[in-house]
C-alpha positions as CSV (number, residue, x, y, z in Angstrom):
1,M,39.0,-44.0,-80.7
2,Y,35.7,-46.0,-81.6
3,L,32.1,-45.6,-80.8
4,R,31.2,-47.7,-77.8
5,C,28.1,-49.2,-76.4
6,I,27.3,-48.0,-72.8
7,M,26.4,-51.5,-71.8
8,A,30.0,-52.8,-72.5
9,L,31.7,-50.0,-70.5
10,T,33.4,-50.4,-66.9
11,I,34.5,-47.6,-64.9
12,E,38.0,-48.1,-65.9
13,S,37.1,-48.1,-69.6
14,A,35.1,-45.2,-69.3
15,K,37.7,-43.2,-67.6
16,Q,40.4,-44.3,-70.1
17,I,37.9,-43.2,-72.8
18,L,38.0,-39.5,-71.2
19,D,41.9,-39.5,-71.0
20,D,42.0,-40.5,-74.7
21,Y,39.6,-37.9,-75.9
22,Y,41.2,-35.0,-74.3
23,D,45.0,-36.5,-75.8
24,L,42.7,-35.5,-79.2
25,V,43.9,-32.5,-81.3
26,H,40.5,-33.0,-83.8
27,P,38.0,-35.0,-81.9
28,K,35.5,-36.6,-84.8
29,Y,31.7,-37.2,-84.3
30,E,32.4,-40.7,-83.0
31,D,35.0,-39.6,-80.6
32,D,32.5,-36.9,-79.1
33,I,29.5,-39.7,-78.6
34,A,32.2,-42.3,-77.2
35,F,33.1,-39.0,-74.8
36,M,29.1,-38.3,-74.0
37,D,28.5,-42.0,-73.6
38,A,31.2,-42.4,-71.1
39,L,30.4,-39.5,-69.2
40,E,26.6,-40.9,-68.5
41,F,28.0,-44.1,-67.6
42,L,30.1,-42.8,-65.0
43,I,27.6,-40.3,-63.7
44,K,24.9,-43.5,-64.0
45,E,27.3,-45.9,-62.1
46,T,29.3,-43.4,-59.8
47,N,26.7,-40.3,-58.8
48,E,30.0,-38.2,-58.8
49,T,29.3,-34.3,-59.4
50,E,32.9,-33.9,-61.0
51,Y,31.3,-36.1,-64.2
52,M,28.1,-34.1,-64.2
53,V,30.2,-30.8,-64.5
54,E,32.4,-31.9,-66.7
55,L,29.3,-32.9,-69.3
56,G,27.5,-30.0,-68.3
57,G,30.9,-27.9,-69.5
58,W,31.1,-29.6,-72.7
59,Y,27.7,-28.6,-73.6
60,Y,28.3,-25.3,-72.7
61,E,31.3,-25.5,-75.0
62,Q,28.9,-26.8,-77.7
63,K,26.4,-24.0,-76.9
64,Q,23.6,-26.4,-75.8
65,F,23.2,-24.7,-72.9
66,D,19.7,-26.6,-71.8
67,L,21.7,-29.8,-71.6
68,A,24.5,-27.9,-69.8
69,E,22.0,-26.3,-67.2
70,E,20.6,-29.7,-66.9
71,Y,23.9,-31.3,-65.8
72,Y,25.0,-28.5,-63.4
73,L,21.9,-28.3,-61.7
74,M,21.9,-32.2,-61.2
75,A,25.3,-31.5,-59.3
76,A,24.4,-28.3,-57.6
77,K,21.9,-30.5,-55.7
78,Q,24.8,-32.2,-54.2
79,G,26.8,-29.2,-53.4
80,N,29.1,-28.6,-56.1
81,V,30.9,-25.4,-56.2
82,D,31.8,-25.8,-59.7
83,A,28.4,-26.0,-60.9
84,Y,27.2,-23.3,-58.6
85,E,29.6,-21.0,-60.6
86,C,28.6,-22.1,-64.1
87,L,25.1,-21.8,-63.4
88,G,25.5,-18.3,-62.2
89,Y,27.1,-18.0,-65.7
90,I,24.3,-19.7,-67.0
91,Y,21.7,-17.3,-65.6
92,Y,23.7,-14.5,-65.7
93,Y,24.3,-14.2,-69.7
94,G,20.6,-15.6,-70.1
95,R,22.1,-18.7,-71.8
96,V,18.8,-20.3,-71.6
97,G,16.3,-17.4,-71.8
98,Q,16.6,-13.9,-70.9
99,P,19.5,-13.2,-68.2
100,D,17.8,-14.0,-64.4
101,Y,20.1,-11.9,-62.0
102,E,18.6,-13.4,-59.0
103,K,19.5,-16.8,-59.9
104,A,22.5,-15.5,-61.0
105,F,23.4,-13.8,-57.9
106,H,21.9,-16.9,-55.8
107,Y,24.6,-19.2,-57.5
108,Y,27.4,-17.1,-57.4
109,K,27.2,-16.4,-54.0
110,L,26.9,-20.1,-53.0
111,A,30.0,-20.6,-55.2
112,S,31.9,-17.4,-53.6
113,D,30.8,-18.3,-50.1
114,L,32.7,-21.9,-50.6
115,G,36.0,-19.7,-51.7
116,D,35.2,-19.8,-55.7
117,V,37.1,-16.4,-56.6
118,I,35.6,-16.7,-60.4
119,A,32.1,-16.4,-58.9
120,A,33.3,-13.7,-56.4
121,Y,34.8,-11.6,-59.3
122,K,31.5,-12.3,-61.1
123,L,29.6,-11.2,-57.6
124,A,31.3,-8.1,-57.7
125,D,30.3,-7.2,-61.1
126,M,26.5,-7.5,-60.2
127,Y,27.2,-4.9,-57.5
128,K,29.4,-2.7,-59.5
129,N,26.2,-3.0,-62.0
130,G,23.2,-3.0,-59.9
131,Y,22.2,-6.5,-61.3
132,Y,19.7,-8.0,-58.9
133,V,21.2,-5.7,-56.0
134,P,21.6,-2.0,-55.7
135,K,24.8,-0.4,-57.2
136,D,27.5,-0.6,-54.6
137,Y,30.5,0.5,-56.5
138,T,32.7,0.7,-52.9
139,K,31.4,-3.3,-52.4
140,Y,32.7,-3.7,-55.9
141,V,36.4,-2.2,-55.1
142,Q,36.4,-4.2,-51.9
143,I,35.4,-7.5,-53.1
144,I,38.0,-7.2,-56.3
145,K,41.0,-5.9,-53.9
146,G,40.3,-8.6,-51.7
147,L,40.6,-11.0,-54.4
148,Y,44.3,-10.0,-55.2
149,P,46.2,-11.9,-52.6
150,L,44.6,-15.1,-53.5
151,I,45.6,-14.8,-56.9
152,Q,48.8,-13.3,-57.0
153,G,51.4,-15.4,-57.8
154,A,49.2,-18.3,-59.8
155,T,50.9,-20.0,-62.5
156,N,48.0,-21.9,-63.9
157,T,46.7,-20.6,-67.1
158,F,43.0,-20.8,-66.6
159,D,43.1,-18.6,-63.2
160,P,41.5,-16.0,-63.7
161,V,44.3,-13.7,-63.5
162,P,43.5,-11.9,-66.5
163,E,39.7,-11.2,-65.4
164,I,40.9,-10.2,-61.8
165,Y,43.8,-8.0,-63.1
166,S,42.2,-6.2,-65.6
167,R,39.4,-5.2,-63.4
168,L,41.7,-4.2,-60.6
169,A,44.0,-2.4,-63.4
170,K,41.0,0.1,-63.8
171,I,40.5,0.5,-60.2
172,Y,44.3,1.7,-60.1
173,V,43.8,4.0,-62.7
174,E,41.1,5.7,-61.2
175,E,42.9,6.1,-57.9
176,G,45.9,7.7,-60.0
177,N,48.3,4.4,-60.0
178,E,49.1,4.1,-63.7
179,D,52.3,2.3,-63.2
180,Q,50.3,-0.5,-61.0
181,A,47.6,-0.7,-63.3
182,I,50.1,-1.1,-66.5
183,Q,51.9,-4.0,-64.7
184,L,48.7,-5.6,-63.8
185,L,47.7,-5.2,-67.7
186,L,50.9,-7.0,-68.9
187,I,50.7,-9.9,-66.8
188,A,47.1,-10.4,-67.6
189,K,47.9,-9.8,-71.4
190,E,50.7,-12.6,-71.0
191,F,48.3,-15.2,-69.1
192,Q,45.7,-14.5,-71.6
193,S,48.2,-15.2,-74.5
194,Q,48.7,-18.5,-73.1
195,R,45.2,-19.4,-72.4
196,L,44.2,-19.0,-76.1
197,I,46.6,-21.1,-77.3
198,Y,44.8,-23.8,-75.5
199,S,41.1,-22.5,-75.7
200,D,39.0,-21.2,-78.7
201,F,36.0,-20.6,-76.4
202,F,34.1,-17.6,-77.4
203,G,34.5,-15.6,-74.6
204,D,38.6,-15.3,-74.2
205,L,39.0,-13.4,-77.4
206,T,36.9,-10.6,-75.8
207,I,39.1,-10.6,-72.7
208,M,42.3,-10.2,-74.6
209,K,40.3,-7.4,-77.0
210,N,39.6,-5.3,-73.6
211,I,43.0,-6.3,-72.0
212,V,45.0,-4.6,-75.2
213,K,42.6,-1.7,-75.0
214,D,42.9,-0.7,-71.6
215,L,46.5,-1.3,-72.0
216,Y,47.2,1.2,-75.0
217,S,45.0,3.7,-73.2
218,L,48.1,4.1,-70.8
219,I,51.2,3.5,-72.8
220,Q,52.1,4.1,-76.6
221,F,52.1,1.2,-78.9
222,D,55.4,0.6,-80.1
223,P,55.0,-1.5,-83.3
224,D,58.9,-2.9,-82.9
225,Y,57.8,-4.5,-79.6
226,M,54.4,-5.8,-80.9
227,D,53.1,-9.7,-80.3
228,L,50.5,-11.3,-82.0
229,F,47.4,-10.0,-79.9
230,D,49.0,-6.5,-80.2
231,L,46.9,-6.5,-83.6
232,Y,43.9,-5.8,-81.7
233,Y,45.4,-2.3,-81.7
234,A,47.0,-2.0,-84.4
235,L,44.9,-3.7,-86.8
236,Q,42.2,-0.4,-86.1
237,F,43.9,1.9,-88.4
238,P,45.0,1.1,-91.9
239,C,48.4,-0.6,-92.0
240,K,50.5,-3.7,-93.5
241,I,52.2,-6.0,-91.1
242,L,54.2,-9.1,-91.8
243,I,53.4,-12.2,-89.7
244,E,56.2,-15.0,-89.9
245,I,54.5,-18.2,-88.4
246,H,56.3,-21.7,-88.5
247,N,58.8,-20.0,-91.0
248,Q,56.3,-19.0,-93.4
249,E,55.3,-15.4,-94.3
250,H,51.8,-14.1,-94.3
251,I,50.8,-10.6,-95.0
252,V,48.0,-9.0,-93.2
253,E,46.8,-5.5,-94.0
254,A,43.9,-3.3,-93.0
255,K,42.6,-0.9,-95.5
256,Y,39.7,1.5,-96.6
257,E,38.4,0.5,-100.2
258,D,35.6,2.5,-101.4
259,E,35.2,3.8,-98.0
260,Y,34.8,0.3,-96.5
261,F,37.2,-0.7,-93.9
262,Y,38.5,-4.4,-93.9
263,I,41.5,-6.5,-93.0
264,S,42.9,-9.2,-95.6
265,M,45.3,-12.0,-94.7
266,D,45.8,-15.0,-97.2
267,D,43.3,-13.8,-99.6
268,K,40.7,-13.9,-97.8
269,N,38.8,-10.5,-95.9
270,Y,37.5,-10.1,-92.7
271,E,34.9,-7.1,-91.6
272,D,36.8,-6.2,-88.6
273,V,39.5,-7.2,-86.2
274,D,37.1,-9.0,-84.4
275,Q,36.5,-11.4,-87.2
276,F,39.8,-11.3,-87.9
277,F,40.7,-13.1,-84.7
278,L,37.9,-15.4,-84.5
279,K,37.9,-16.6,-88.2
280,A,41.4,-16.7,-89.6
281,K,43.6,-19.5,-89.7
282,I,46.8,-20.8,-90.7
283,D,47.1,-24.4,-91.7
284,D,44.0,-25.2,-90.3
285,E,44.3,-23.8,-87.2
286,H,43.1,-20.6,-85.4
287,L,45.3,-17.4,-85.4
288,S,44.9,-17.2,-81.8
289,S,46.2,-20.0,-80.8
290,Q,49.5,-19.5,-82.7
291,Y,51.0,-17.1,-80.3
292,V,54.1,-19.0,-79.6
293,N,54.7,-20.1,-83.1
294,V,55.1,-16.6,-84.4
295,N,58.7,-15.8,-85.4
296,Y,58.3,-12.4,-86.4
297,L,56.3,-9.2,-86.8
298,E,57.0,-6.4,-88.9
299,M,54.9,-3.1,-89.6
300,L,55.5,-2.7,-93.1
301,D,53.5,0.7,-94.0
């Protein structure tokens, strides 16, 4: 792909640039520019909110949150439900300053009322935590349980199954239904594993870490059946693990040295398991995206 002048674009050629961009594994700077130019052109020519949200989402992933907010607001003015949800995130997490829970609640509520399940579980979190609204755990449970039938049987990797199932699992544990909680967490873990193949979005690893933590608070860890993301649990303790990916062996070791705990792989050190999953790469690909390429895992020590 190459840099194009906006003046030379047509609606069809701009759409083709978007299609080509999403086929790229490692977009270059000029690809990013062409992609942004194409979206700007489509916004100007069509005024369609999907392009506003798409460009806002791209800026959000680049952590340029002020620009993300600008395009989300543009789409929200025309009633776009995805823009409502995204603005909820902007204000809930304080991406453009301090958290603004009043605005977050406003936009989550707008999206939730239109059937957005992601906004609905975030709205539930606000009732649970007492953000802008009084704490209401009963309301939280009611919303999360109400979302279960809407998401049950979902197959899209990016459906909010991990987020909703992990919340519901905690509710079931409190109610004494640990078996059901375990089943939900196992499903959530598999969904999140698949999602991480395609997404290195900075929040997804945290979701996986919490799922693994909750799962192994309910069942015993068995190294004979571990998968890649079970390393979130295993690497909390001194150990040595062999990982075979693309038929190449790698040794991952968690150990103490002079009272300093760290994790190493391929002659690189990481201060903890979070940094390991965030930064470790094999063949220039993030380890977290290698889930389906793992041939073998073995606890050596």
